[in-house]
C-alpha positions as CSV (number, residue, x, y, z in Angstrom):
1,M,-9.1,-13.7,2.2
2,I,-5.7,-13.6,0.4
3,L,-2.5,-12.3,1.7
4,K,0.5,-12.7,0.6
5,A,3.3,-10.7,-0.1
6,I,6.7,-10.5,-2.5
7,L,9.7,-8.7,-2.0
8,N,10.8,-6.3,-4.7
9,G,14.6,-6.4,-5.5
10,M,14.7,-2.8,-5.6
11,F,15.5,-1.9,-2.2
12,D,13.6,-4.6,-0.3
13,S,10.5,-2.7,-0.8
14,N,6.9,-5.0,0.0
15,C,4.4,-5.5,-2.8
16,Y,0.9,-7.7,-1.1
17,V,-1.9,-9.2,-3.4
18,L,-5.0,-9.4,-1.7
19,G,-7.9,-11.7,-2.8
20,D,-11.3,-12.2,-1.8
21,G,-14.6,-13.5,-3.6
22,G,-12.7,-13.8,-6.7
23,E,-11.3,-10.5,-7.5
24,A,-7.5,-9.2,-6.1
25,A,-5.9,-6.1,-5.5
26,V,-2.4,-5.7,-5.8
27,I,-1.0,-2.9,-3.2
28,D,2.5,-1.6,-4.5
29,P,3.4,-3.4,-7.8
30,G,7.0,-2.8,-8.2
31,A,7.9,-6.9,-7.4
32,D,8.1,-8.5,-11.1
33,V,4.4,-9.1,-13.0
34,E,5.6,-12.6,-14.1
35,D,5.8,-13.6,-9.2
36,I,2.5,-11.3,-8.9
37,A,0.7,-13.1,-11.5
38,K,1.8,-17.0,-10.4
39,V,-0.3,-15.2,-6.9
40,V,-3.3,-14.1,-8.7
41,D,-4.0,-17.5,-11.2
42,E,-2.6,-19.7,-8.5
43,H,-6.3,-19.1,-6.5
44,S,-7.9,-18.1,-9.4
45,L,-8.3,-14.5,-9.3
46,K,-9.1,-11.3,-11.6
47,L,-6.9,-8.1,-10.9
48,K,-9.6,-6.0,-9.9
49,Y,-7.3,-3.3,-8.4
50,I,-3.3,-1.8,-8.8
51,I,-3.8,0.3,-5.8
52,L,-0.1,2.6,-5.1
53,T,0.5,3.8,-1.6
54,H,2.7,6.3,-3.1
55,A,4.3,6.9,-6.3
56,H,7.5,6.2,-6.0
57,I,9.5,4.2,-8.4
58,D,10.7,1.5,-6.4
59,H,6.7,0.9,-5.0
60,I,5.5,1.6,-8.7
61,S,8.0,0.0,-11.1
62,N,6.1,-2.7,-12.8
63,V,2.3,-0.7,-12.1
64,D,2.0,0.0,-16.1
65,N,3.2,-4.3,-17.4
66,L,0.7,-5.2,-14.8
67,R,-2.4,-3.2,-16.1
68,E,-1.1,-4.2,-19.3
69,A,-0.2,-8.6,-18.3
70,L,-3.6,-8.8,-16.0
71,G,-5.5,-5.5,-16.0
72,G,-7.3,-3.8,-12.7
73,K,-8.0,-0.1,-12.0
74,T,-4.7,1.6,-10.8
75,V,-5.7,3.7,-7.2
76,V,-3.5,6.5,-6.8
77,H,-4.6,9.7,-4.4
78,G,-4.9,13.1,-6.0
79,E,-1.8,14.7,-4.0
80,D,0.1,11.5,-5.6
81,A,-1.3,11.5,-9.2
82,P,1.5,14.0,-10.7
83,L,3.9,12.3,-9.6
84,L,3.5,9.4,-12.2
85,G,4.5,10.9,-15.0
86,D,7.4,13.3,-13.3
87,R,10.6,11.4,-13.9
88,M,12.3,13.0,-10.7
89,L,9.2,13.4,-8.8
90,N,8.4,9.8,-8.9
91,G,12.3,8.7,-8.4
92,S,13.2,6.8,-11.1
93,A,15.9,9.2,-12.6
94,L,18.0,9.5,-9.0
95,F,18.7,5.5,-9.9
96,G,19.2,5.9,-13.2
97,H,15.7,4.9,-14.6
98,G,14.2,7.5,-15.9
99,Q,10.5,6.1,-16.1
100,S,7.4,8.1,-16.3
101,F,4.2,6.0,-15.9
102,G,0.8,6.2,-17.3
103,M,-2.2,8.0,-16.1
104,S,-3.4,6.7,-12.6
105,D,-7.6,5.3,-13.5
106,I,-9.1,6.1,-10.0
107,M,-7.8,9.0,-7.9
108,V,-8.5,8.5,-4.5
109,K,-9.3,10.7,-1.8
110,D,-9.1,10.3,1.9
111,G,-12.8,8.1,3.3
112,D,-13.3,6.5,0.1
113,V,-14.0,2.9,0.2
114,L,-12.6,0.6,-2.7
115,E,-14.6,-3.2,-2.7
116,L,-13.3,-6.5,-3.4
117,G,-15.4,-9.7,-3.3
118,G,-16.9,-9.7,0.4
119,A,-14.1,-7.0,2.2
120,K,-14.6,-3.3,2.0
121,L,-10.6,-1.1,1.2
122,R,-10.7,2.4,3.2
123,V,-8.2,4.6,2.4
124,I,-6.5,6.7,4.8
125,H,-4.5,10.3,3.4
126,T,-1.1,9.9,5.8
127,P,0.7,13.3,4.2
128,G,4.8,14.1,5.1
129,H,6.3,10.9,2.6
130,T,4.8,12.1,-0.4
131,P,1.7,14.6,-0.8
132,G,-0.8,11.6,-2.2
133,S,0.7,9.3,0.3
134,I,-1.6,6.7,1.8
135,C,-2.4,3.5,4.2
136,I,-5.1,1.1,3.2
137,M,-7.6,0.0,5.9
138,L,-9.0,-3.6,4.8
139,T,-11.9,-5.3,6.5
140,D,-14.4,-8.2,6.0
141,G,-17.4,-6.2,5.5
142,E,-19.0,-9.3,7.8
143,G,-17.5,-7.9,11.2
144,E,-14.8,-9.8,11.4
145,G,-11.1,-9.5,10.4
146,T,-8.3,-11.8,8.9
147,G,-5.4,-11.1,9.5
148,S,-3.3,-13.2,7.7
149,S,-4.7,-15.7,4.6
150,E,-4.2,-18.4,7.9
151,G,-6.7,-17.2,10.7
152,K,-9.6,-15.4,11.4
153,G,-8.0,-12.0,12.7
154,S,-9.6,-9.9,16.3
155,G,-12.7,-9.9,15.3
156,E,-13.9,-6.2,15.8
157,G,-14.1,-5.9,11.3
158,E,-10.4,-4.3,11.4
159,S,-8.0,-7.3,10.4
160,C,-4.8,-4.7,9.1
161,I,-3.2,-2.0,7.7
162,F,-0.7,-1.2,4.6
163,T,1.2,1.2,5.4
164,G,3.1,2.3,2.9
165,D,5.7,4.1,3.1
166,T,3.9,6.3,5.6
167,L,5.4,3.6,8.5
168,F,8.1,1.1,9.5
169,R,8.5,-1.6,11.8
170,L,10.8,1.4,14.9
171,S,11.1,3.5,11.9
172,I,9.1,5.9,9.3
173,G,9.4,7.3,6.1
174,R,11.8,9.2,5.1
175,T,10.9,12.7,4.1
176,D,14.1,14.5,2.2
177,L,12.8,13.6,-0.8
178,G,10.9,15.6,-3.6
179,A,7.6,17.3,-1.4
180,G,8.2,15.2,1.4
181,D,6.9,17.0,5.4
182,H,8.2,16.4,8.3
183,R,5.6,18.0,10.3
184,K,2.7,16.4,7.9
185,I,4.2,13.3,8.5
186,I,4.5,13.3,12.3
187,E,0.2,14.7,11.4
188,S,0.3,11.5,9.8
189,L,1.6,8.8,12.4
190,R,-0.4,10.7,15.9
191,R,-3.8,9.4,13.7
192,L,-2.5,6.5,12.6
193,M,-1.4,5.6,16.7
194,K,-5.1,6.0,17.5
195,L,-6.6,3.1,15.6
196,E,-6.7,0.0,17.2
197,G,-3.3,-1.9,19.3
198,S,-3.9,-5.0,17.9
199,L,-4.0,-3.5,14.0
200,K,-1.4,-5.5,12.6
201,V,1.0,-3.6,9.8
202,Y,2.6,-3.7,6.8
203,P,4.6,-1.2,5.1
204,G,6.3,-0.8,1.9
205,H,9.4,-2.2,3.9
206,G,10.8,-4.4,6.1
207,P,8.5,-7.0,8.4
208,V,4.7,-7.0,9.5
209,T,4.1,-5.1,12.8
210,T,1.3,-4.1,14.9
211,I,0.6,-0.3,15.6
212,E,1.1,-1.2,19.4
213,F,4.5,-2.3,19.4
214,E,5.0,0.9,17.1
215,R,2.9,3.3,19.9
216,L,4.6,1.3,22.2
217,N,8.6,1.1,20.7
218,N,8.8,3.6,17.6
219,P,11.2,6.4,18.7
220,W,9.5,8.6,16.4
221,I,6.5,8.5,17.9
């Protein structure tokens, strides 16, 4: 399993490139297309999915450009699909961009699973930051996870989780933009805290953490 993080200049958001079995998935394509393409090409991957944890500008700014350049199907939760074409709801109008984006190819719901090579990407619906915010649980399909591109994980099959703007290290996503809902994000966080403590968390902003660290130290939980 290949896992590469690319830092995006807009609000220091994280873009992730995953690769397995010759196939790639990009999570939150806010990074430059050239930087993403470099990782994909270096590992001889074919882009299969462009996954949006939510439809805010700093996480989706290059979704259409990436799809045009490398192919792949865009994936978003059905409740965030309307944000793609709405300059106010996707946040671009607030920062002088005024961008709207094309329709998604795949609309997912809680519990859906996307296959990537021998790995599986399970969708966890975590509303609050936006109505259709999702987290992506990566498992390898063989009962043995890879927490990073450097080695094996816990051996439980649950390798790591990409939490978008739902959960950060020692913080959580804001709920005062668009259709945010503080009550719902707290409910979503409670659900995440039931996951295995050793599970690595790759957030939409900031450094990697773990479920256990956040359970014990995050002041919002």
